[in-house]
Structures are given as C-alpha cells and as structure tokens.
C-alpha positions in Angstrom: 79.7 74.7 -10.9 80.4 71.2 -12.0 81.4 68.8 -9.3 84.8 67.6 -9.0 85.8 63.9 -7.8 88.9 64.6 -5.7 89.4 61.0 -4.8 92.4 59.2 -6.3 91.7 56.8 -9.1 92.9 53.9 -6.9 90.2 54.9 -4.6 87.4 55.1 -7.2 88.0 51.7 -8.6 88.2 50.1 -4.9 84.6 51.8 -4.6 83.3 50.2 -7.8 84.6 46.8 -7.1 82.9 46.6 -3.7 79.5 47.9 -5.1 79.7 44.9 -7.5 80.6 42.3 -4.7 77.5 43.7 -2.9 75.1 43.3 -6.0 76.5 39.6 -6.4 75.9 38.9 -2.7 72.5 40.4 -2.6 71.7 38.2 -5.9 72.9 35.0 -4.5 71.1 35.8 -1.5 67.8 36.4 -3.4 68.5 32.8 -5.2 69.2 31.0 -2.0 65.8 32.1 -0.4 64.0 31.3 -3.5 65.5 28.0 -3.6 64.6 27.5 0.1 61.1 28.6 -0.5 60.6 26.3 -3.4 62.0 23.4 -1.3 59.7 24.2 1.7 56.7 24.4 -0.9 57.8 21.0 -2.4 58.4 19.5 0.9 55.1 20.6 2.1 53.2 19.1 -0.9 55.0 15.8 -0.5 53.8 15.7 3.3 50.1 16.3 2.1 50.4 13.8 -0.7 51.9 11.1 1.9 48.9 12.1 4.4 46.3 11.6 1.7 48.0 8.3 0.7 48.0 7.1 4.3 44.4 8.2 4.7 43.3 6.3 1.5 45.3 3.0 2.8 43.4 3.5 6.2 39.9 3.9 4.3 40.6 0.9 2.2 41.6 -1.2 5.4 38.1 -0.3 6.9 36.1 -1.1 3.7 38.0 -4.5 3.4 37.1 -5.3 7.0 33.5 -3.9 6.2 33.2 -6.2 3.0 34.6 -9.3 5.1 32.0 -8.9 7.4 29.2 -8.3 5.0 30.4 -11.3 3.0 28.7 -13.7 5.4 25.3 -12.0 5.2 25.9 -12.2 1.0 26.6 -15.8 1.5 23.6 -16.5 3.7 21.2 -14.6 1.1 22.7 -16.8 -2.0 22.4 -20.1 0.3 18.5 -18.9 1.1 17.8 -18.3 -2.7 19.1 -21.6 -3.2 17.1 -23.4 -0.8 14.1 -21.4 -1.8 14.8 -22.5 -5.4 15.0 -26.3 -4.3 11.9 -26.1 -2.4 9.9 -24.6 -5.4 11.1 -27.3 -7.8 10.3 -30.0 -5.1 7.0 -28.6 -4.8 6.3 -28.0 -8.5 7.2 -31.7 -8.8 4.9 -32.9 -6.0 1.5 -34.3 -6.3 -1.0 -33.5 -3.5 -1.9 -37.0 -2.7 -3.5 -36.3 0.5 -6.3 -33.9 -0.9 -6.5 -36.3 -4.0 -7.5 -39.4 -2.1 -9.3 -37.4 0.6 -11.7 -36.1 -2.3 -11.8 -39.5 -3.8 -13.0 -41.2 -0.6 -15.7 -38.5 -0.5 -17.0 -39.2 -3.9 -16.5 -43.0 -4.3 -19.8 -44.8 -4.1 -20.2 -47.0 -0.9 -20.8 -50.3 -3.0 -17.1 -50.2 -4.4 -13.5 -49.9 -3.8 -10.3 -49.0 -5.3 -7.4 -51.5 -6.2 -5.0 -49.4 -8.0 -4.1 -45.5 -7.7 -1.2 -43.8 -9.6 -0.5 -40.1 -10.2 2.2 -37.7 -11.8 2.6 -34.2 -12.2 3.9 -34.8 -15.7 1.7 -37.2 -16.9 1.3 -40.9 -17.0 2.3 -43.4 -19.7 -0.3 -45.3 -21.4 -0.7 -48.9 -20.4 0.3 -51.7 -22.7 -3.2 -53.0 -23.0 -5.1 -49.7 -23.9 -4.6 -47.2 -26.8 -3.3 -43.6 -25.6 -6.2 -41.1 -25.5 -5.9 -37.3 -26.1 -5.6 -37.0 -22.3 -2.7 -39.8 -22.1 -0.5 -38.1 -24.7 -0.7 -34.6 -23.1 2.7 -35.2 -21.0 2.9 -31.7 -19.5 -0.3 -31.7 -17.3 -0.8 -33.7 -14.0 -2.6 -36.7 -14.4 -4.1 -39.7 -12.2 -5.3 -43.0 -12.8 -7.9 -45.0 -10.8 -8.8 -48.5 -11.1 -11.4 -50.6 -8.7 -14.6 -52.2 -8.4 -18.4 -51.0 -8.8 -21.5 -52.8 -8.6 -22.8 -51.4 -12.2 -22.2 -49.3 -15.0 -24.3 -46.6 -13.5 -22.2 -46.4 -10.6 -19.0 -46.0 -12.8 -20.5 -43.1 -14.9 -21.9 -41.5 -11.4 -18.4 -41.8 -10.2 -17.0 -39.9 -13.5 -19.5 -37.4 -13.0 -18.3 -36.8 -9.2 -14.8 -37.0 -10.1 -15.0 -34.4 -12.6 -15.8 -32.0 -9.8 -12.6 -32.6 -7.9 -10.1 -29.8 -7.4 -8.5 -28.7 -10.6 -9.8 -31.8 -12.6 -10.5 -30.3 -16.1 -10.9 -34.1 -17.9 -12.0 -37.6 -16.8 -11.6 -40.4 -19.3 -12.8 -43.9 -19.1 -10.1 -46.3 -20.2 -12.1 -49.5 -19.4 -15.1 -51.0 -17.5 -16.3 -54.5 -17.6 -17.2 -57.4 -15.4 -14.1 -58.9 -14.1 -15.1 -62.6 -13.5 -18.8 -63.2 -13.7 -20.5 -65.5 -11.0 -17.4 -65.1 -8.5 -17.5 -63.6 -5.3 -16.0 -60.1 -5.1 -13.0 -59.5 -3.1 -10.5 -56.9 -2.6 -8.4 -58.3 -5.2 -11.0 -59.7 -7.3 -14.1 -57.8 -8.6 -16.0 -60.9 -9.4 -19.4 -60.1 -10.6 -18.8 -56.4 -10.0 -17.6 -54.1 -12.9 -14.0 -53.6 -12.9 -13.1 -49.9 -14.1 -10.2 -47.9 -15.0 -10.6 -44.2 -15.5 -7.7 -41.4 -16.1 -8.0 -37.8 -14.6 -6.2 -34.8 -16.0 -5.6 -31.7 -14.0 -5.2 -28.2 -14.7 -1.2 -27.4 -13.8 -1.0 -25.8 -10.3 -0.6 -22.1 -10.4 2.9 -20.5 -9.4 3.4 -20.0 -5.7 3.4 -16.2 -5.8 -0.1 -16.2 -7.7 -3.0 -15.3 -5.7 -6.0 -17.7 -6.0 -9.1 -16.9 -7.7 -12.1 -16.9 -5.2 -12.3 -19.2 -2.1 -9.3 -21.3 -1.4 -11.3 -23.6 0.9 -12.6 -27.1 -0.3 -16.4 -27.4 -0.7 -17.8 -28.9 2.3 -19.0 -32.0 0.1 -15.7 -32.8 -0.3 -14.2 -32.6 3.1 -14.6 -28.9 3.8 -12.3 -26.4 5.8 -8.9 -26.9 3.9 
C-alpha cells in the first residue's frame, strides 16, 4: 500500500522550514570552525616568524660583539705587518758599516791608514775630479769608497786584491794613486812621501731576508772569524 501523510499542510510546511534552518546553522558552524582554524594557523605561523626574527637578532648581536672583540686583534695584525714592512725597508737601506770596517781593518797593510770612507746601498756619486767608471755608473748596487795612504804602489795593488775578497764585494776599481807631497813627512791628514790612493768597491745586492744563505754564513777566520 502507498504511505499516506496524514499531517495537515501547515504542519508539513513548518517541518520543512525547521530542516532548512538546521542546515543553515550547521553550515554557519562549519564556516566558523574553518575560520577559527585558519586564524589559529596564521597566529601560529606569525608567532614562529617572530621567534625566528628574535633569534636572528640575538645571533646578530652576538656576532657583532665577537667582531668587536676580534677587531682589536685585526688592528694589531695590521700594525705588526706595517712595522715589519718598515723594518725591512730600513734594513734594505742600511749599509753594514760594522762588518765592512772590521774586514777592512784586517786587510789594510800595517804601513798605511785610511783618511776617508763612505758607502751607500744605492751607489755613490762620482767625484768632481774623476771620470765616472762603469762601477760608478751603477746606481742600483751598493758601493763604498776608500781613500788613504800607503807606502808604495805595490801595497796599493796588494790592498785591492785583498779588498776583492771581502764579503759580497764583486769589483774593486782604482780611482787614483800617486804621491801626495813628495819629501814631506807623512801625517794622518797628509800622505807626504807615501802614495795617496782612492779605490771604489761594488757589492752584490743583499739577498732577501727570507732567502736562505748559500754555504757557510760565518766570516772567514782571516777576516775576523765567527760572525
């Protein structure tokens, strides 16, 4: 048999209206739940981002503090390098007078003496009375000039041979040699009957400070020995 709805029409319309309201309420609740979930998720993400930003700020502050502490060491290293460079520059412009004069005193004949001595690591200017030689024209190599008195030309030649054996000397040239004032008595300022000589020595440039020396680094015993 077919079912028959015995409710009046008024009752049936009221039930349909109540069902629609219930559906609307359920849908509204569902939308509200979704919105609450989205808000919670967004709030969580924002909180995480704030935490990461705060952590990054703290790390940046720590790095800045470390950089400030290490800055003093960096400045000290730069100062150290600048001072080392200044010392190297001064050392490259310094002529080793102590060693040179000590060696000259060992090869100088006993009958003679020196009146003048000059040296430069960048070469010497030629004197006004002498023509510049090949050694004098070399301005980039260390040079030294010696002037003094010796008894004879033989002693002048012997001195030149000995000077050629000095440390780093590569050339010895005779600028002049002759009797100063024949017949007069020699004195520290006047050669008299002795021969007044002038020689010029040219040295090989000093090796770099970080270059290992070749062979023994000791001065031969005949030139003072041990240094």
